[in-house]
N, C-alpha and C positions, 0 to 999 in steps of 0.2 A: 857152888855152885847156885847156893843161896846168891851171892852179889848178881850173878850171871843173868838170874830171872827179874831179879831186881831189876838190871839196867835195859833187859830188853823190854818189861814191860814199861819202863820211862820211854824208852827209844818209840816202842807201837804207839803208846800214848802222844807224843809230841809229834810224830807223825803224820797220826789222825788229825790230831788240832793244826797240822798244818796243811793237809790237804783239805779240812772243811774250813779253816779263815784266809788262808792264802789260795790256794792252787784254781778250787771249786768258783772263788767270785772273779777271778782272772778268765779261769774259760765262760763265766755265762758274759761277762764283759767284752771279749772277743767273739761270741756268737752274736750279741744286741752290735755289736758294732758291724760285724760279715753283712746282717741282715738289714742295719743301713744303709752299708754298701752298695749293696745288691738294689732297695729300693733305690738310693740317688741315681746307680747304673742304667734301670728301669726306665723312673723319670727321664734321665738324659734322650734316651733311646726315642721317649715319644714325643719329646720337644723337638727333636732333631726330624722324625720322621713327621710332627707338625711345619715345621718349619721350611722343609722341605715341599711340604701339598703348599705353602704361603707361599711362594716363589713360585711354585710352578703354574698358581692361580696365575700372577700377576704377568706373569708370564704371555698368559693365556687370555690375560681378562679383555684385549681388542676383539676378540673373539665369543666371547660370552656378552658380554657389552649392549647388543643388540637385543639377545634375549632375556635381558636381565632388565631392559629398558620394559619390555614387553610387558614379563612379570609384574613391572611395578604398578604398571598399566591398569592392571586387573582390579587393584585393592583405591577402595572408595576414598578421599581425604576427608578425614571425618571433623576435622575443623572445619572444610570450607568446601563443601558438598554440591559445587552450582555445577560443575561439570557432570557428574552423578546426575541429578538432576534435569539437564538439559539433554543427558542421556535417555533418559523416564521418556520425557515428553518427547523427542523424535523417533525413540521408538512407538510410544502412541499413536502418536501422531500416524508412522508407519503401518500398524495394523490401521486403523481405521477405528480408535477408540477415544475417546474423550475420556482428558484421566484429568483429577485433582491428586497434585502428591502434596503428600508432609511428613514432616520428621516428626517419628512417632518418642513416646517418652518411654514406653515401655518394651524398653531394651534390655537382653538380661542382663545380669550378672556378670563381669569380667573373671571371678575366680569361679563361675559356670562353665566357662567356655574357655577355648584354646585360646585363639587369636580372638583380637577385638573386632569387633563390628557394629555396623550403626543399623537399626532398623527403623525403616520406611512403612509408612501407609498409603495405598492409594485408591483412590474411589476413583472407578470409572464406569462409563456407560456405552453399550454399544449392542454390536450385535452378536450370536453366542460365539461363530467360528472366529469373529472377529476376535473376542476376549481371550479364545482358544488361542489364538495366531501371537497374544500380545504373552499373554502369560508363558508358550513355549519361545518366542523370541527372547525373554524376561535373561527365563535361565541359560538359553546357550549364545550368547550375546558378549559383549567386550568386559563384562566385571565378574568378577563371584558372585553371585545372587542364590541365593536359595527360598524359595516361599514357604513362607511359614504356615499361612493359610490365605485357603478364597473364601470369602463365602458371595455366593449366587444369589439375585431375585430376580421374578421379572419386573421388567420397568415398567415401559410404554405399549398399552393394547392397543389394536386395534381394529375396528367392527366390520368384517368382511362378513356378506350375508347373510348379517344377524348373528354373527359369531364372532367370539372374544378371538382375536390371534396377536399371540405374541412379538411384537417387531426387535425386542434385544432386552439388555438386562443387564442389571445392577449389580459390580460387583465391587465387594470392597479385599484387596490385596495388601495380606503384612507380609513383607520383603524383611530379610536380613541380607547385606554386605559385609562382605569382608573389608575392614578397613586399615589401612595404615598406622 
């Protein structure tokens, strides 16, 4: 009987050692491999969906092209802003405002903003109502522009019946335009 217990204990110990050193690592590897297969399957499904979306975009590109060109025109070419400066000059002329336009060196850091911008400083002279029209046209026309700062001061004064009457204002605009 002692011999039977000894053999049973040895068999049990060998069985535990087999489970601990052979079966458990094999099951762990199977679990890891199945997780990798599932991740690869999901990745392949995502790539397939993206490829389908890309094919769909390529098929419909001719219908999108006109709108994409319009969107592209909303951005200022930061390397060559001549077209944008012409736009600013034309807008000032159409508003009845005399303007001096300068590229500003006070551009915000690229890390602080989500998209690249170009900053311009505009010194303008004209009547107050025309200055308001100019500011409105800047923000509602052909480019993505944000007026950061406007400072207005009374410019030229004309005496009427002994009273000083302001005929216009000097304005200093700092505008930020989204760049390509």
